[in-house]
C-alpha positions, 0 to 999 in steps of 0.5 A, a space after each residue: 499500499 505504501 508503494 502504491 501511494 508513492 506511485 500515485 504521488 509521483 504521477 500527480 507531481 508529473 501532471 502538475 509540472 506538465 500543466 505548468 509548462 508553456 506550449 511549444 511556440 513553433 506553431 503560434 505564428 506565420 507571416 500571414 499573421 502580421 500586416 507589415 514586415 516590421 511587425 513580423 521582425 519584432 517576433 523574430 527570435 533566436 533559432 527562428 521558432 516561428 519559421 518567419 525567416 525562410 532564408 535565414 538572413 536575419 530578416 523576417 517575412 521579407 514579402 510583407 509590405 513596409 514599413 520595414 525593419 531589419 536585423 538578425 535574430 538574437 546574438 544577445 539572447 533577446 528578440 530581434 530588436 524593436 521597430 527599426 527605421 524604414 531602410 534607406 532607398 538604394 543610391 539612384 543610378 541615372 540610366 542613359 535611356 532616361 537621360 536620352 529621352 530628357 535630352 531629346 525634349 530639350 533638342 526638339 524645343 531648340 529646333 522649334 524655337 530657332 528659325 535657322 534650323 529645322 531638324 536634328 540628328 541625335 548623337 551619343 550620350 556619355 556618362 559623366 558620373 552615377 547621376 550625370 550624363 551628357 548627350 550630344 546632338 546636331 541641329 541643321 537648317 538650310 535656305 536658298 541663301 544659307 546653311 546652318 549647323 549647330 553642335 548641342 550638348 545637353 547636360 542631364 542630371 538626377 534631381 530628386 531621383 528624376 532626370 533633369 536636362 539643360 542645354 549646356 553648350 551651343 555652337 552654330 555656324 552659318 555658311 552661304 549657299 547662294 550660287 553665282 549664275 552665268 547671267 549674273 556674271 556676264 552682266 557684271 563683266 560687261 558693266 566693268 568692260 564698258 569702263 574701257 570702251 564705249 564699243 559694243 561688247 560681248 563675253 566671248 568666253 565664260 568659265 565657271 571656277 567655283 559655284 560662286 566664281 566665274 572668269 570671262 573674256 571680252 574683246 573689241 577693236 578701237 578706232 582712232 582718227 590719228 592713230 592705227 586701229 587697235 585690238 583690245 581684250 580684258 580678262 575679268 573675274 566675278 565672285 559672289 561674296 557675303 553678304 551676297 555681293 558681287 566683287 568684279 576684278 580685272 585680271 588682265 587687259 591690253 590693247 595692241 595696234 594693228 601694226 604691232 599685231 602684224 609685226 608680232 605675227 611676222 
């Protein structure tokens, strides 16, 4: 009887201890029980008894929405720490494609506002730094009298994580495209030749040297009462120069009497 009493006492004590022991914690929570990642982080304990850190990187329920906390489980025997400040965003990297789009808007605006150009050809975009890209372009335009070419450099910088473009450098050159016509050259030559004689003249030879230059010849005969007849010639150059003016130059001219000409032939 004494042995039976001792056995019953041992069973009673075992049941009392079992009733006072806490329930296993491993089945109490999962990520769906928390509305944010920071809230789940508060329950991340050493050994991850609730199974909140699937990849064992010290961050609980990474797929839960922010606010977010960070840290690792334990190390000092306590919980994973309280609420942490939201993680800082990663450094902004200005992509060349985004910089190019911003630069194109600036170049199109330049073409629309500049009467001397009407089209643009986009060149390369060159990285200057993590948040700094320069883009190059050429704007051109042509009229019946002039052609214009502008070299553009657009600086694109990241401001508040957005690309901001500014036209930083503009170099324009304008050239004349006007062409001297044969009719214009002949008229200018005849006006200059009439300074030598009042006789009727014509241009016997006309040669184009460039799209803005002609050289021509004219010949005539001079008569005098007390002097022998003379044969004369003039070589004249006409050039179209900015701003669209004609410059006429006598390259050579001379007169020979009939007697001189005959002696020269003999």
